[in-house]
N, C-alpha and C positions, 0 to 999 in steps of 0.2 A: 824770403821768409819775413821781410819787413811788413808785408801786407797782413800778416797774422796779428800785428799790433794795432790794426785799424778797426774801428767799430763798424765801419761800412762793410768790411769783409765778412765779419761774423753775422751781421744782419742779412747779407746776401746768402750766406750759407744756410741760415735758418729758413729763408724763403725757398731755396732750392730743395731742402729736405721736405718741405711741405708739398712742393710740386711732385717730387719723386714718390711721395706717399700714394698718389693716385695710381701708380703703376705697380705697387707692391701688394702682395696678399694681405688680407686683414690682420693676420696674426703678427705682422711686423709694424702695424700702425702705432702701437704704444711706444715702441722703441724709437721710431722716427719722430713722434711727438716729443719724446724726451730729449732727443738730440737737438731738435728745433728749439725747445725751451732753453737748453743750455747755451746754444748759440745766441739766442735772443738776450739772455741774461748777460752774457759776455759783451754783447754789443752795447748794452746799457751801462755796464760798469767801466769799460775801457774809454778813456778820454781821447778825443781827437787832438792831436798836437797842432798848435797854431791857432786854435779857436780860444778866445778868452772866455773864462767862466766867471760867474759871480764871485767865486772865492779869489780869483786872480785880481779882480778889480779893487779889492780892499787894500 
């Protein structure tokens, strides 16, 4: 479950959602796009531990 706290996991899930969209009927595309957007947003918000950020440098 620690992997759910990493940004790369959420980014990968967003990509997988978009790949899976190709195999789903069109009526599900909007739901998959929403799930992908949420995963991408989480990937952008979650900080990777161990990497210094400009805030840490101050």
